[in-house]
C-alpha positions in Angstrom: 11.3 17.2 -2.7 10.0 14.0 -1.1 9.7 10.4 -2.3 6.7 8.5 -0.9 6.9 4.7 -0.9 3.5 3.2 -0.2 2.8 -0.5 0.3 -0.8 -1.3 -0.4 -3.0 -4.3 -1.2 -3.4 -5.3 -4.8 -7.1 -4.8 -4.6 -6.6 -1.1 -3.8 -3.9 -0.4 -6.4 -5.9 0.5 -9.5 -8.2 3.0 -7.7 -5.2 4.5 -5.9 -3.2 5.0 -9.0 -6.1 6.5 -10.9 -6.8 8.9 -8.0 -3.1 9.9 -7.9 -2.8 10.4 -11.6 -6.1 12.3 -11.7 -4.6 14.7 -9.2 -1.5 15.1 -11.5 0.9 13.0 -9.4 3.3 10.7 -11.2 3.4 7.2 -9.7 5.3 4.0 -10.4 3.8 0.7 -9.6 5.9 -2.3 -8.4 4.4 -5.7 -7.8 5.6 -7.0 -4.4 4.7 -9.8 -2.0 4.9 -9.8 1.8 3.2 -9.2 5.0 1.7 -11.7 7.4 -0.3 -13.6 4.8 2.3 -13.5 2.1 -0.3 -12.0 -0.3 0.3 -9.9 -3.3 0.9 -6.3 -2.6 1.6 -3.3 -4.7 4.4 -0.8 -3.8 3.9 2.7 -5.2 6.6 5.2 -5.7 5.6 8.9 -5.9 7.9 11.8 -5.9 6.4 15.2 -5.1 7.2 18.6 -3.7 7.3 19.0 0.1 4.1 21.0 0.3 2.1 18.3 -1.7 2.9 15.3 0.6 -0.3 15.7 2.6 -2.3 15.7 -0.6 -0.7 12.3 -1.5 -1.3 11.0 2.0 -5.0 12.0 1.9 -5.4 10.2 -1.4 -3.9 7.1 0.0 -6.1 7.3 3.1 -9.2 7.6 1.0 -8.4 4.7 -1.4 -6.6 2.2 0.8 -9.2 1.4 3.4 -8.8 -1.3 6.0 -11.2 -4.2 5.8 -12.0 -7.4 7.8 -11.4 -10.8 6.3 -12.1 -14.2 7.8 -8.9 -16.4 7.7 -8.4 -20.0 8.7 -5.1 -20.7 10.5 -3.5 -24.1 11.0 -2.2 -23.6 14.5 -0.2 -26.8 14.6 0.4 -29.5 11.9 -1.1 -32.2 14.2 -4.4 -30.3 14.5 -6.9 -31.2 11.7 -9.3 -28.4 12.4 -8.1 -24.9 11.5 -8.8 -21.9 13.8 -10.9 -19.3 12.1 -10.3 -15.6 13.0 -11.4 -12.3 11.6 -8.4 -10.1 10.9 -8.0 -6.5 9.7 -6.2 -6.2 6.4 -5.6 -3.3 4.0 -4.7 0.3 4.5 -1.3 1.6 3.5 2.2 1.5 5.0 3.9 4.7 3.8 7.5 5.9 4.1 8.4 9.5 3.2 12.0 10.1 2.2 13.9 13.3 1.6 15.2 13.5 -2.0 18.6 15.1 -2.2 18.6 15.2 -6.0 16.2 14.6 -8.8 16.9 14.4 -12.5 14.7 13.5 -15.5 16.2 12.7 -18.9 
C-alpha cells in the first residue's frame, strides 16, 4: 500500500478531489500555506494499493495544470516601482510513501 501526499493550488482542489472520488479513491483535504508566494495551497492525502499509484498520478496530472501569472515584485524597499514578471505556477508536488500498516475502525 502507498500513501500519496500531493500539494496543489487551491484553485485546482475541487476538480482534483472530484476526479479522485469519481475514480473511487478516498482523499483527505488539508488547507495549507506555503511556496514562494505564500499563497493558499491544498494538501491531499490519498492511500491506495501499489498498482493504482499511476492512476492517481494521472488524475493529478490532468487536474493540476501549470499556468502563467503576472506578478509584481518589490525588489528592494527603496525602489518605488515594482518589477513585473510572468511566472509559472500550479501543477502538483507529490510524495509517495510506503505504508507499513493500515487500519480502519
